[in-house]
C-alpha positions in Angstrom: 72.8 124.3 72.0 69.2 125.8 71.9 68.7 123.5 68.6 70.4 120.4 70.2 68.2 120.6 73.0 64.6 120.8 71.1 66.2 118.3 69.2 66.7 116.2 72.0 63.1 117.1 73.6 61.6 115.6 70.7 63.3 112.4 71.0 61.6 111.6 74.3 58.5 109.7 73.5 57.4 107.7 76.5 57.0 108.8 80.0 60.2 110.5 81.4 61.7 110.0 85.2 64.3 112.5 86.3 66.4 111.6 89.1 67.9 114.4 90.5 71.4 113.7 92.9 75.1 113.6 93.3 76.4 111.5 90.1 79.2 109.4 90.0 80.6 106.9 87.5 83.5 106.1 85.5 83.7 107.0 82.3 84.8 103.2 80.9 86.7 100.2 81.4 90.1 101.3 82.9 92.9 98.7 82.9 95.4 100.8 84.9 93.8 101.7 88.6 96.7 104.5 88.9 94.7 106.2 85.9 91.5 105.8 87.5 91.0 109.4 88.5 91.3 111.1 85.5 88.1 108.3 84.5 86.0 109.4 87.3 82.6 111.5 86.8 81.4 113.3 89.4 78.6 115.7 89.3 77.5 117.4 92.7 74.2 118.2 91.3 73.5 116.1 88.6 70.6 114.9 86.4 69.6 111.5 84.5 66.7 111.4 82.4 65.3 108.1 82.1 63.0 106.3 79.0 61.6 103.4 78.6 64.3 101.5 81.3 67.3 103.4 79.3 69.4 106.1 80.2 68.4 109.3 77.7 70.3 111.6 79.3 73.1 112.4 82.1 74.5 115.6 83.0 74.2 118.7 85.5 71.0 119.9 86.9 71.5 123.5 85.4 72.5 122.1 81.9 69.5 119.2 81.9 66.5 121.1 83.7 65.4 122.3 80.7 64.8 118.6 79.2 62.3 117.5 81.6 58.8 117.6 80.1 56.0 119.2 82.5 54.5 115.6 83.2 57.8 113.9 84.0 58.1 112.7 87.8 61.3 114.3 89.4 63.0 112.1 91.9 64.8 114.6 94.4 68.1 112.8 95.8 69.9 115.4 96.8 72.4 114.9 99.5 72.9 111.8 98.3 74.9 109.7 95.7 73.4 108.1 92.9 76.0 105.5 90.9 75.2 102.6 88.8 73.8 99.3 90.7 76.3 96.7 91.8 76.9 93.7 90.0 77.9 90.6 91.9 80.2 88.1 89.5 79.4 85.0 91.9 77.1 84.3 93.8 75.2 80.8 95.3 71.1 81.1 95.2 70.6 78.6 97.5 73.2 79.0 100.3 71.7 82.1 101.8 70.5 79.9 104.2 73.6 78.6 105.3 75.5 81.8 105.6 77.3 82.4 108.4 78.1 78.9 109.3 80.8 77.8 111.4 84.4 76.2 111.4 85.3 74.7 108.7 87.9 75.3 105.3 86.2 74.9 101.9 85.6 71.0 100.9 84.4 70.4 104.2 82.0 73.2 104.2 80.4 72.0 101.3 79.8 68.6 102.8 78.7 69.7 106.3 76.3 72.7 105.0 76.3 73.0 101.6 75.3 69.9 100.0 72.3 69.2 102.8 71.1 72.4 101.9 70.9 72.0 98.8 68.8 68.7 99.1 65.9 71.0 99.6 65.8 72.7 96.3 64.5 69.6 94.6 61.1 70.9 95.5 60.1 73.9 93.7 58.3 75.7 95.8 60.8 76.1 98.5 63.0 77.1 95.7 60.6 80.0 94.6 60.0 80.9 98.1 63.9 80.9 98.5 64.4 82.7 95.1 62.1 85.2 96.5 63.8 86.1 99.6 67.0 85.9 97.9 66.4 88.4 95.5 65.0 90.9 97.8 68.2 90.4 99.6 69.9 91.6 96.3 68.1 94.4 95.6 68.0 95.8 99.2 71.8 95.8 98.9 71.9 97.5 96.0 73.4 94.8 93.9 70.8 95.1 90.2 72.9 92.3 88.3 74.2 88.7 89.6 75.8 85.6 88.1 74.0 83.0 90.0 74.7 79.4 90.8 71.3 77.4 91.7 71.3 73.7 92.6 71.5 70.4 90.2 67.6 70.6 90.1 66.5 72.3 87.1 63.7 73.6 89.1 65.9 75.5 90.9 66.9 77.3 88.2 63.3 77.8 86.9 62.2 79.7 90.1 64.7 81.6 89.9 64.3 82.8 86.6 60.8 83.5 86.7 61.3 85.6 90.0 64.2 87.7 88.2 61.7 88.0 85.2 59.3 89.2 87.3 61.2 91.9 88.8 62.3 92.5 85.0 65.8 91.9 86.4 69.1 91.6 84.6 70.1 88.0 85.9 72.8 85.5 84.8 71.9 82.0 86.4 71.8 78.1 85.7 71.4 74.7 87.1 74.2 73.4 88.6 76.2 70.0 86.8 77.9 67.4 89.0 78.2 63.7 88.4 80.5 62.6 91.3 81.8 63.0 94.9 78.5 64.6 96.3 75.1 63.5 97.6 72.9 61.1 95.3 70.2 63.5 95.6 72.8 65.7 94.1 73.9 64.1 91.1 72.9 64.4 87.9 74.5 62.4 84.4 76.7 63.8 81.9 73.6 63.1 79.9 71.1 65.0 82.4 73.7 67.5 82.4 73.4 68.2 78.8 69.8 67.2 78.3 68.1 69.8 81.2 70.4 72.6 80.5 69.8 72.7 76.9 66.1 72.8 77.6 66.9 75.4 80.3 69.0 77.6 77.9 66.2 77.3 75.3 63.7 78.7 77.5 65.0 81.4 79.0 69.0 82.4 77.5 68.0 85.8 76.3 64.7 86.0 77.7 64.2 89.5 78.3 67.2 90.6 80.6 67.9 86.9 82.0 71.1 85.2 80.3 72.3 81.6 81.1 75.1 80.3 82.5 76.9 76.6 82.0 77.6 75.7 86.2 80.4 72.6 86.3 80.4 73.1 90.0 84.4 72.9 90.2 86.7 70.1 88.6 86.5 67.7 91.2 82.7 66.9 91.0 82.3 66.1 87.3 83.6 63.4 85.1 85.7 64.0 82.0 82.1 62.4 80.1 80.4 65.3 81.6 83.1 68.1 81.1 82.6 66.3 77.1 78.8 67.2 77.3 79.6 70.7 78.7 82.3 71.6 76.3 79.4 70.4 73.6 76.9 72.6 74.8 79.3 75.9 75.1 80.0 75.4 71.3 76.7 74.8 70.7 75.2 78.0 72.6 78.5 80.3 72.7 77.0 83.2 73.9 75.9 81.5 76.9 77.8 82.3 79.7 80.2 79.6 81.9 81.4 79.8 85.3 82.9 77.4 87.7 85.4 77.4 90.6 88.8 77.5 90.4 92.4 77.5 92.7 90.4 78.4 95.6 91.9 76.2 98.3 95.0 73.9 98.4 93.6 70.6 99.4 91.0 71.4 96.0 94.1 72.5 93.8 95.7 68.4 95.2 92.6 66.8 94.8 92.0 68.4 91.1 95.7 66.9 90.2 95.0 63.6 92.0 91.9 63.2 89.9 93.1 64.8 86.4 97.0 64.2 86.1 97.4 64.2 82.8 96.5 68.1 82.7 99.3 70.5 83.8 97.3 72.7 86.2 93.8 73.1 87.8 93.0 75.8 84.9 94.4 73.4 82.4 91.9 71.0 83.1 89.1 73.1 81.9 90.9 74.4 79.2 91.1 71.2 77.8 87.9 70.5 77.7 87.1 74.3 75.7 85.7 76.1 78.9 87.9 78.7 79.1 87.0 82.4 76.8 85.5 85.4 76.7 82.4 85.0 78.7 83.8 82.6 81.2 84.0 83.6 84.2 85.8 81.6 87.2 85.4 82.1 90.9 88.4 82.7 93.1 92.0 81.9 91.3 93.9 81.9 94.3 96.7 79.7 93.8 97.4 80.4 89.8 101.2 80.5 88.6 102.3 82.5 85.6 101.3 80.3 82.5 97.6 80.4 83.8 97.5 83.8 83.7 98.8 83.8 80.3 96.0 81.4 79.5 93.6 83.6 81.4 94.7 86.7 78.9 95.0 84.6 75.5 91.6 83.0 76.1 89.8 86.3 77.4 89.1 84.6 80.4 87.6 86.9 83.7 87.8 86.0 87.2 85.8 86.9 90.2 87.3 88.3 93.0 85.6 86.7 96.4 87.6 88.6 99.2 84.6 87.7 102.0 84.6 84.2 101.3 88.3 83.8 101.0 89.1 85.5 104.3 86.0 83.4 105.5 86.9 79.7 104.5 90.8 80.6 105.2 91.3 79.9 101.2 94.1 82.6 100.8 94.6 86.2 99.5 93.7 86.8 95.8 96.4 88.9 94.2 94.6 91.3 92.0 97.4 93.2 91.1 99.2 90.2 89.1 95.8 89.7 87.7 96.0 93.0 86.3 99.5 93.1 85.1 98.1 90.0 83.3 95.3 91.7 81.4 93.0 89.3 83.0 89.6 90.9 83.3 88.9 90.9 87.0 84.8 91.3 88.7 84.0 91.6 92.8 81.8 89.0 94.0 80.2 88.5 97.6 80.0 84.5 96.7 77.2 84.3 100.0 77.0 82.1 101.5 80.7 81.2 102.2 80.8 85.1 101.7 79.3 86.8 105.1 77.1 89.4 103.7 75.6 90.1 100.4 76.6 93.3 100.8 79.1 94.6 98.1 80.0 97.3 100.3 81.0 95.4 102.9 82.7 93.3 100.3 84.8 96.2 99.3 85.8 96.8 102.9 87.3 93.0 103.0 88.6 93.5 99.8 90.7 96.4 101.0 92.2 94.4 103.8 93.0 91.4 101.6 95.1 94.4 99.6 96.8 95.7 102.7 98.0 91.7 103.6 99.4 91.9 100.8 101.0 95.4 101.3 99.2 96.8 98.4 96.2 99.5 98.6 92.7 99.3 97.1 91.9 103.0 96.5 87.8 104.0 96.5 87.6 104.8 93.2 89.2 101.7 92.3 87.0 99.8 94.7 83.4 101.1 93.2 85.1 101.3 89.7 85.4 97.3 90.5 82.1 96.9 91.8 80.1 98.7 88.8 81.7 99.1 85.4 84.5 96.7 86.3 82.1 93.6 86.9 80.4 94.6 83.8 83.7 94.6 81.7 84.1 91.2 83.3 81.1 89.6 82.4 80.8 91.1 78.9 78.1 93.5 80.1 79.7 96.7 79.3 77.8 97.6 76.8 74.4 97.0 78.4 75.4 98.3 82.1 78.1 100.0 84.5 78.0 103.5 84.1 75.6 106.4 83.0 76.3 106.1 79.4 73.2 107.6 77.4 71.3 104.0 76.1 72.4 102.0 78.9 70.1 99.8 81.1 69.0 102.2 83.9 69.9 99.9 86.7 71.1 102.0 89.2 71.2 103.0 93.2 70.9 106.0 95.5 73.4 105.8 98.3 72.9 107.6 101.6 76.4 108.5 102.9 75.3 109.4 106.1 73.2 106.6 107.2 74.1 106.2 110.4 75.8 108.9 113.4 79.3 107.8 113.1 79.0 107.6 108.9 77.5 111.4 109.4 80.4 112.5 111.6 82.9 110.5 109.3 81.2 112.6 106.4 81.4 115.8 108.1 85.6 115.5 108.5 86.1 114.1 104.9 87.7 116.5 102.8 87.5 115.2 99.5 85.3 112.9 97.1 87.2 110.1 97.4 87.8 110.3 101.5 84.0 109.9 101.5 83.5 107.0 99.6 86.6 105.5 101.5 84.2 105.9 104.7 81.5 104.1 102.7 83.9 101.1 101.9 84.9 100.3 105.3 81.7 101.6 107.2 79.1 100.7 104.6 76.2 98.4 104.6 72.6 97.5 103.5 71.7 100.7 105.4 73.2 102.7 103.1 71.1 101.9 100.1 68.7 104.3 99.9 66.8 103.3 96.5 67.5 100.4 94.1 66.5 100.8 90.6 66.1 98.5 88.0 65.1 99.2 84.4 64.2 102.3 85.1 61.9 101.4 87.9 62.1 101.7 92.0 61.9 98.1 93.3 63.3 98.8 97.3 63.3 101.6 99.5 64.8 101.6 102.8 62.2 101.9 105.5 
């Protein structure tokens, strides 16, 4: 043991940061929620050692304190949880300024609020200003990675990538592609969708911690010709991501059936154009059938579970248990701006209610798994993010479990760790995010 410690000490070559607190993460990808307690890693007085943006060691303070170099900076967060950063699998960058807009369902909401707002992002200076606000909101809420829709304008994606790169933040983003059923200023063409996306991919995909995602908004706003061009891009750049909306709203599903009568289902439209796959994530997926789920499983496609926006727009209840039984990867998402909060804690609160309305429960261990390792797995990032395995990227948050007097009261009468986490799930929000760390560097601290 002593020799192993000496060898580990010699392995530290850069500036070491030591983070002390109550560690909580999950051992790996978990397919059966009932097995989750066996996969919880909890160290009441724990230690993370971080070097050059990566986890170098994790364990208890007693085991690891002698590994800390004399010149290392020690961050003492005792009394607080240290967890992997939250991963938001579906969020709209330009919609932060229409969050909480009143009174519409999906299609009407797009036309009334979303499209008029997105027109403003043709100006890069405006997009850059809003990108700074958007990323600040993510970090303030403990979200360290997100898959993000920009607008149809390439400059909106440029602005977001530049700001995320400045923060050394892991971000997946891209320009929207749509060539019909939207205002003139928000339309591209099959040809420009291809050429503009290709230029952005060449510049930003796999640049530092950035990745590119192909973004047809949803099937009704892309012609078959444009979907073919997106298919060509996906074939040309197979490690790029793809995300779009799927089966969110009943009227939307009926519209797709009218527009693509030759395809069996809404999902089959995307599958026909070879847009399903391991790095394809479909947001919502409320109204799928058994054959759709088989297709999702066979193609290893993922789902972004968006409980807050589904409730806000009255779209329906996502059948999480059915997706899990079909072996489909699921991550958690805020879906701002139809989602009404950047907080993944509030999103878990809504997810719990969605499950209750279906006669099911969402245990707190499973909730926090979905927001961290589960979302990493759904985005094919579980080899880099999602828990504190040695070598993974050091994106993590420090959670204050008693940020309000009511939370302190509930913490005092919680008998187990699971009860404490459930209080965070139901009463938590941005006030609980005490610190946010990105790539081994603190980037947000609560005032």
